[in-house]
N, C-alpha and C positions, 0 to 999 in steps of 0.2 A: 843807748845815748841818753844822757840826762837832760834836764831843762836848760836851754841856752838863755842867758840873762840879757835883757834889753834895758836901755835907758827909759823906755816907755813902761812905766811901773805896772800898768794893768796887764801887760803881757807876761808878767812873772808869777801870776797866781795859778794854782793847779786846776782851777775850774774854767779858765778861759779856753775858748775854741781856737784862739789865735796867738799862741806864743811865738817866739822868734824861730822855733823849730818848724813852724808851718809856713807863714808868708804866702797865703793864697791870693790869687789875682781876681779883681772885680772891676766894676765900673759904676760911677755914681754921678749924680747931678750936683753941680756947684750952686752957690747962692745966685750966680748969674745965669742959671739954667743951662750952663754948658755941661757936656758929658766928659768926664776925665777918667783915665785909668787910675786905679788905686790898689794898694796892698793892705790887707787887714793885719793890724798889729795890736793885740789887746783889744781895748774898746775904741780904738782909733783907726783911721784910714790914712795911710801915707799917700799923698797926691803925687803919683808918678808922672802924670802929664805936666804938672807945674815944675817938678824937678828936672824934667827933660828940657822944658823951656828955659830954665835957669842955668842949664849946662852942668848940673850937679850929677845927674844919673842918666846915662844913655843906654839904649838897647845894645849898641855895639859901637866900635870905633868907626865903622864905615857908614852907619846909617843914622840919620837924624829925623825928627818928626815922626817916629814910629808910633808914638802914643798921642799924636796931635788930635785925632778924632775920637779919643776916648774908647778905644776898642783894641783888644789884644790879638786880633786875627793876624795882622801882619807880623807881629812878634812870634806868634805860634809857628808860622811858616819858615822862620829863620833857622830852626833846627836845634838839636840837643846841645851842641857846643855853645851856642849863644845863650840858650836857656841856663846852662850851668854857670857860665861867667856872670850873667846878670844876677842870678840868685846869690852868688858869692858876694857881689858888690852890695846887694840889698842887705845881706846878713851883716856885713861889715858896717854899713851905715847905721843900722839899728841896734848893733851890739852895745852893751854897757861899757865896752872898752873904747868906743869912739869919742875922742876928745872934742870933736866938733859938733856934738849932739845939739847944743843950744841953737845952732844955726838952722837945724832941721825942724825945730818946733813949729815955725810958721807954716810948714807943709803938712801938718797933721790936721785932720778933720774928725770931729766926733762921729761915731757910727750912729748914735741915737739921733733921730730926726733927719738923717740923710737918706735920700731916695737912691736905692740901688737899681741898676738897669742891667740889661743883657750884656755880659762881658765880652761876647764874641758873636760873629755872624755865623749862624748855623747854615752850613752849605747843604748837607743832606742829612736825613735822619733815618736810621734803621733800628728796629726794635727786635730783640731776640726773645726766645722762649727757652732759657737755658738753666732754669732752676729745677732740679729734679723733684723736690718736694712739691713745688707748685704744679708742675706738669703731672705728677702722679695724682695729686688731689683733684685737679680739674678732670683728668682722664677718668678717674674712678667715678666721679659724679655722673659723667655722660656716657661712659662706655663700660663701666664695671671694673673691678680691681684686676681682673685677668687681662684686660686689654687697655690698661690705663695709659701706658706710653705707646706712641706710634712706633711702628717697626724701625724707623730710621733714627729715633731720638737718641739712642746711646752711641750713635756713630757720627752725628752731624749736629752742629749748632744751628737750630732752626730759627729763621727770622723772616721779617717782611719789611719792605720799604715803606716808611711812613711819610708824614707831611712835615717838612722843615718849617713851614709857615705856622704850624700849630705849637711850636716851642715858645714858651713864655717864661719869664723870670718869676721867682718867688714873690708873692704878694699880689699877683695879678688874679683878679676874679675870673671864675670859670662859669660860663653859662650852660645850663642844662640843654642838651641838643634835642632836635627833632629827628625822627627817622621812621623807617618802616618797621612795624612790630607785628608779630604773629604768634599768638599763644598756641599751645598744643591742641586746644579745642576750637580754634578759629578756622573757618573755611578759607578766608582770605586775609591778607595783611591789611593793616590800617596805618595811617600816618598820624603820629602822635608824639608828644615829648617822651623821652626815655624815662622809664619807670624803675630801671635797675642800674643806676649809675654807680660807678665803683672807682676805687683807687687801685694802683699797683705800685708797691714799694720796690724801687729799682735804683741801681747806680748807673750813671752815664759816663762813658769814656769819650774823651774829645780828641780827635785826630789833629796832630800838629803838622807834621810834614806830609806832603802828598806822595803818591806812588803812581807808577805806571806798570801794569802787569802784576803778577802774583808776588806776594812777599811771604817769607816764612814766619813762624811764630815769634822768633827773636826780633826780626826786623819789624814786625807789627808792634811788639812791645816798645821798641825804640821810637816808633812813630807817635805813640800816644803822649799827648801833652799833659793831661791831667784828668781829674774825675770830679763829678758833681753828683748830688742826690737827684733822683728823677722820679716824678710821679706820672705814670702813664695812665691818665684818666680813661676809663673804659665804659662804654655803653653796652652792658651785657645782653639786654634784650634785642637791641639792634644787631649785635654781633651774632646772636643765635640764629637769626633769620638770614643774614647775608653771607656768613663765612664759608659756606660750601658752594662751590668747590675751591675757591681761590684764597680763602683766608680773610683776615681782618681788612676792613676798608673804612667805611664811615664811622664804625663803632670806635675807632681809635683816632679819628681826625679832629676831635673837638679841641683838645689841648694836651700838651705835655709840659709839665712844670719842672723847672730845674732850680737848684739852689744857686744863689748869686755869686758864690766864690768858687773859683777853680782851684782845687787842691792839686798841687803838682805831684808827679811820681817821686821826685826827690824827697818831698816831705813824708811820703808813705813808704819809703824804701825799707825801713827797719820793721815794717809791719807785713812784709810779704809772707805768704803762706802758699801751700800747694793745693791744687785741686784734688778732689777725693780719688780714692782707688777706683780704677775703671772696672765696670762690670763686663765690658767688652773692649778689647784692645782697639785703640784708635788707629786709623791709618797713619802712616809715618809723618805725613805733612802736618798733622794736627798735634803731634806729640811735643810736649814742652821741654825746653832745655833746662828749666829751673822753675822755682816758685813764681807763679804769675798772678795769683790771687792776693787779696789783702784781708787782714783781720780788722774789720771795721764794724763796730757795734751800731745797730740800727733800731729805730723805734718809730711808731706812728701814733699820733694823738688825734682824736676827733672831738671837736667842740661844737655842740649845737649853738645856734645863734643866741648870743647874750648869756651863755652859760660856760661853766668851767670845762676844761678839756679832760678826756679820759684817754689813758694809754691803752690802745687796743691791740698792739702787736709789738713784739721785740724779737729781733733775729740778728744775723750777722752775714756780711758779704761773703764770708768764707764758706757759706753753704752752696755757692754756685757750682754747677757741674762743669761748665766751660768758662774760662777766663776771657776777659776782653781781648787779649792778644790772640787767643784762638779764634774768637769771633771775627776779628779784623782780618786775620790770615785767611779764614774760610771765605769771607766776603770778597777777597781779592782774587779767588781762584778762577773766576770767569774772565779775568783780565781787565775788569772795569777799574778805572782810576779811583783811588781814594783821595779825597781832597782835604786841604786845610779847613777845619771847621766842621767836618763830618762828626755827627753825634751818634754813638752806639748805645742803645738801651740794653741793660743786662738781661732783661726779663725779670719777672716777679721773684723776689727773694723771700722764700719761706723756709722754715726749719721743720724739724720732725714733730714738734708738739703743736697743739692747737693755738697756743698763745704766740707761736712763731709764724703764723700765717700772714703773708703780706698783702692780702686783698680781702674785701668783705665777701666776695664770692666763696672763698674758702672758710672765712671765720663764721659765716652764717650757713655754711654748707648749701649753697645755692638758694638761700632764703628760707630753708626749712628749720634752721636753728637760730632764731634771732639773738643778736648780741645785746647784752644789757650794759648800758653806760653807767658811770658813777652817779649821774643825775637821776637815774631810775628809768630813763627812756630806753627804748629798744631800737635797734637798726637791723634790717635785712640788707638794705642798700642805703646809699647816701640820700639825704633829704636837703631841700633848699635851705640855705642859711648855714649849713654845716661848714666848718673850717677844718681842713685836713692839714696836718703838719708832719713832715718827715724830718727826722733828726738823725745825725750820725757822727761818730768820732772814733778814732783809733787811740787806744789808751797806752801811753808811754810811761816811763819812770818819772813820776811827778809832773807830768804834763799830758795833754791830749791834743790830737790833731783833729779839729772840727771843720765842718762844712758850712755852718750857718743853717738856718731853717729853710726848708722847702715847703712853702705854704700856699694854699689857695682856698678861697671861699666860693661855694656854689650859689649861683644866682638862678632864679626861676627861668624857665624857658621863655623866649620871646613870644609875642602873639603869633598865632598861626600864620605862616607865610601865605600870601595871596596866590590863588591858582593862576 
């Protein structure tokens, strides 16, 4: 598919994240401090809430005030048929063939200087461990190359239930957590700020329609509304002491940052690709009827406070061993309901080379091989004042489908809590 032309001129440049082919969904604060739903187009935001109020653009013929509260959650639950029709209407409104374009200019807001907020209400959050290169690297560090992958890893998408309350939008500062730490030479743990704070480069899949009971892989894919970039901030030293036998807990509860724009499956359709060849045949319920992954180029930059950023990792979403649809399918096997607004983290996305590793744990090999930044400074793990930025886009023919930045700055730990 070539670049679709819009009357919004900034949407027609090959380096924009937001051409007419994309049309991602977000939320922003107006000059009156109200929250409105918006669609990114070039360097502008189309005010969907205001268009709904004016009767120009409705979610459906049967529903009004869907966007009144500046949140896409209700729309997400309306299902694929509504999503498709609404996207078609949006595309027609913003196309360069729309003769009524001048009437829509007042509904455009510049992205620069506009505060973006969470575009949907996170119902529940589940994080997976579904990148083979990441799992192999971490397992090799702690168990040796012979036992890098747990026995179940090639058969099942491993995950854990996280904290929905920890999910924040890009631009939100992240404070270094406190926790129990115990070094290998310590007799007892101590309570102290995390000293091995880390990022994890992930994609997040957002559930649109809810379910009751188990769904198959195709049904799971149909339920997914769209995707965001996701940074699963991780306290490695807290995790090392707490994770046996039940896995991550407080080490993953500090924050989970997501990019502000939800990129729909429709925008990513032409970038579908298959999961890798299986080393062990999956059980029938997890086998995919077609390509369920996406070719999305990803990178991470790290900027010390007041200094330029260094690109520390580049990889691709197509490195995942399990797709989001497989993860959602497996999640439903217990019979638990999947709800509108559920967020699924992919797991850290790493590739085969060192520069493809999506966490500092891997890049510094557990802190033993410090990473040198362009500024000359080194990092084993993240320091206070560091700003981490995740970026991603799918590259088309003369255009790209971008997500906007997923960014967070680390603040020092608070004073020690009172006993």
